[in-house]
MARMILUM-913295 format. One line per field, with one value per residue (C-alpha): residue number from 1; chain; z, y, x; residue in three letters. Coordinates in steps of 0.25 Angstrom, whole numbers. Example, Ala and Ser with C-alpha at 12.3 -4.5 7.8 and 13.67 -1.06 7.14 Angstrom:
2
num	[1, 2] .
cadena	[A, A] .
c3	[31, 29] .
c2	[-18, -4] .
c1	[49, 55] .
residuo	[ala, ser] .
END
This chain:
53
num	[1, 2, 3, 4, 5, 6, 7, 8, 9, 10, 11, 12, 13, 14, 15, 16, 17, 18, 19, 20, 21, 22, 23, 24, 25, 26, 27, 28, 29, 30, 31, 32, 33, 34, 35, 36, 37, 38, 39, 40, 41, 42, 43, 44, 45, 46, 47, 48, 49, 50, 51, 52, 53] .
cadena	[A, A, A, A, A, A, A, A, A, A, A, A, A, A, A, A, A, A, A, A, A, A, A, A, A, A, A, A, A, A, A, A, A, A, A, A, A, A, A, A, A, A, A, A, A, A, A, A, A, A, A, A, A] .
c3	[0, -3, 7, 8, 1, 11, 10, 3, 13, 13, 9, 18, 17, 8, 2, -1, -8, -16, -21, -25, -33, -40, -44, -50, -58, -65, -78, -90, -97, -110, -122, -123, -109, -111, -124, -117, -105, -115, -123, -110, -106, -119, -118, -104, -108, -120, -110, -99, -95, -90, -97, -98, -102] .
c2	[0, 14, 24, 37, 49, 59, 74, 83, 92, 107, 116, 128, 140, 139, 126, 131, 144, 136, 126, 137, 144, 131, 129, 143, 141, 128, 128, 121, 109, 112, 105, 97, 92, 88, 81, 73, 69, 65, 56, 50, 47, 40, 32, 27, 25, 16, 7, 6, -8, -3, 2, 17, 25] .
c1	[0, 5, 9, 2, 8, 13, 8, 17, 25, 22, 33, 37, 46, 58, 54, 40, 46, 56, 45, 36, 47, 51, 36, 36, 49, 44, 51, 44, 51, 58, 53, 66, 64, 50, 53, 64, 54, 43, 54, 58, 44, 41, 53, 49, 35, 40, 48, 38, 34, 20, 8, 8, -5] .
residuo	[met, ala, arg, pro, ile, lys, glu, thr, pro, val, leu, tyr, gly, lys, asp, ala, arg, gln, phe, glu, gln, gln, met, lys, glu, cys, lys, pro, leu, ser, cys, glu, arg, lys, ala, glu, met, glu, lys, asn, tyr, ala, thr, phe, lys, lys, ile, ala, gln, phe, pro, leu, pro] .
END
């Protein structure tokens, strides 16, 4: 039987400010990086030994 998932801890002070700043500075993926990730996904999907949707 699976163990219950613990609650996510609440951030305070410096950690909270740092997390918020990092969320605001989110950078989108470059087209090259996205293409590389899609290629890798296709490769893994091709060699997978279990059914994928």
